[in-house]
C-alpha positions in Angstrom: 55.9 65.4 58.8 57.7 63.1 56.5 58.1 60.3 58.7 54.0 60.5 59.2 53.3 58.5 56.3 55.9 56.2 56.6 54.8 55.3 60.0 51.2 54.9 58.8 52.5 52.6 56.1 54.5 50.6 58.5 51.4 50.1 60.9 49.3 49.4 57.8 51.5 46.5 56.8 51.9 45.1 60.2 48.1 45.4 60.6 47.9 43.6 57.1 50.4 41.0 58.4 48.8 40.3 61.4 45.5 39.6 59.6 47.3 37.3 57.3 48.8 35.4 60.2 45.5 34.9 61.7 43.8 33.8 58.6 46.7 31.3 57.9 46.5 29.8 61.4 42.7 29.3 60.8 43.2 27.7 57.7 45.8 25.6 58.9 43.5 24.6 61.8 40.7 23.7 59.6 42.9 21.9 57.1 44.4 19.6 59.9 41.2 18.6 61.7 39.4 17.8 58.1 42.4 15.7 57.0 42.2 13.9 60.5 38.6 13.6 60.4 38.9 12.0 56.9 41.7 9.6 57.9 39.9 8.4 61.2 36.8 7.9 58.8 38.9 5.9 56.2 40.2 3.8 58.8 36.8 3.3 60.4 35.2 2.2 57.0 38.2 -0.1 56.2 37.3 -1.8 59.2 33.7 -1.8 59.0 34.2 -3.3 55.4 36.7 -5.9 56.5 34.3 -7.3 59.3 31.2 -7.1 57.0 33.2 -9.1 54.5 34.1 -11.9 57.2 30.6 -11.6 58.1 29.2 -12.6 54.7 31.9 -15.0 54.1 30.9 -17.1 57.6 27.4 -16.8 56.7 27.9 -18.2 53.0 29.8 -20.8 54.0 27.3 -22.0 56.5 24.8 -21.9 53.9 26.9 -24.0 51.0 29.6 -26.0 52.3 29.3 -29.8 52.5 32.1 -30.0 54.7 31.3 -30.4 58.5 34.5 -29.0 59.8 34.1 -25.7 57.4 30.4 -25.6 58.7 31.7 -25.5 62.3 34.6 -23.2 62.1 32.5 -20.7 60.0 29.5 -21.0 62.5 32.3 -20.1 65.4 33.3 -17.2 63.0 30.0 -16.0 62.8 29.3 -16.2 66.4 32.7 -14.6 67.4 31.4 -11.5 65.1 28.0 -11.5 66.4 29.0 -11.1 69.9 32.0 -9.3 69.6 33.9 -7.1 67.0 31.0 -6.4 64.6 29.1 -4.8 67.5 31.4 -1.9 67.1 30.6 -0.8 63.7 27.3 -2.4 62.8 23.9 -0.2 62.3 20.5 -0.8 63.2 19.7 -2.7 59.8 22.9 -5.2 60.2 21.8 -6.0 63.6 18.2 -7.0 62.9 19.9 -8.9 60.1 22.4 -10.6 62.2 19.7 -11.2 64.6 17.2 -12.9 61.9 20.1 -15.0 60.7 21.1 -16.2 63.9 17.9 -17.6 64.9 18.0 -20.0 61.8 21.9 -21.1 62.9 22.0 -24.6 64.1 23.1 -24.6 67.8 24.0 -28.4 68.1 26.3 -30.7 66.5 25.5 -31.0 62.7 26.0 -34.3 60.8 27.4 -34.5 57.2 24.5 -35.6 55.9 22.7 -32.2 56.7 24.8 -30.3 54.9 24.7 -28.0 53.1 22.0 -26.2 54.8 19.9 -24.9 51.7 17.6 -23.1 54.5 20.1 -20.7 55.5 20.9 -20.0 51.5 18.5 -17.0 50.9 18.9 -15.6 54.7 22.6 -15.4 53.9 21.8 -13.4 50.6 19.5 -10.9 52.6 22.1 -10.6 55.3 24.8 -9.9 52.6 22.4 -7.4 51.0 22.0 -5.7 54.4 25.7 -5.5 54.9 26.2 -3.9 51.3 23.4 -1.6 51.8 25.1 -0.3 55.1 28.4 0.3 53.4 26.7 2.4 50.7 24.9 4.4 53.3 28.1 4.6 55.6 30.2 6.0 52.1 27.5 8.6 51.3 27.2 9.8 54.6 30.3 9.7 56.9 29.6 9.6 60.5 25.9 9.0 60.0 26.0 5.8 61.9 28.2 7.4 64.9 
């Protein structure tokens, strides 16, 4: 009979150990997936920030430069972003702002005397404001736009 209490305690200890292992495994899985999600979103948000900064820079350069060469470089960059990489990360409000701004961007060759394009200054500012607002929403609500 003396061995019965020992067997019971042995069984209890083994059961608690099993429960502990299961809890630890669930916690490790949760921690791992949470960390991976945060790492992905951090990389996504940083890429979005970079593209938004490039977009704002291209729009503001077109609105303020007096250099024909700089204007053409900025316009090329803007269209590259508009038709390419920015589409991967932009939300609806930025898409609308990009489309509104693009309707004002001259498609033909510009002349030096026509620069700077003051007509683009307020639209460039509104575009940048839309970019800033979307970044704020993305920061507050991760994956909200996906």
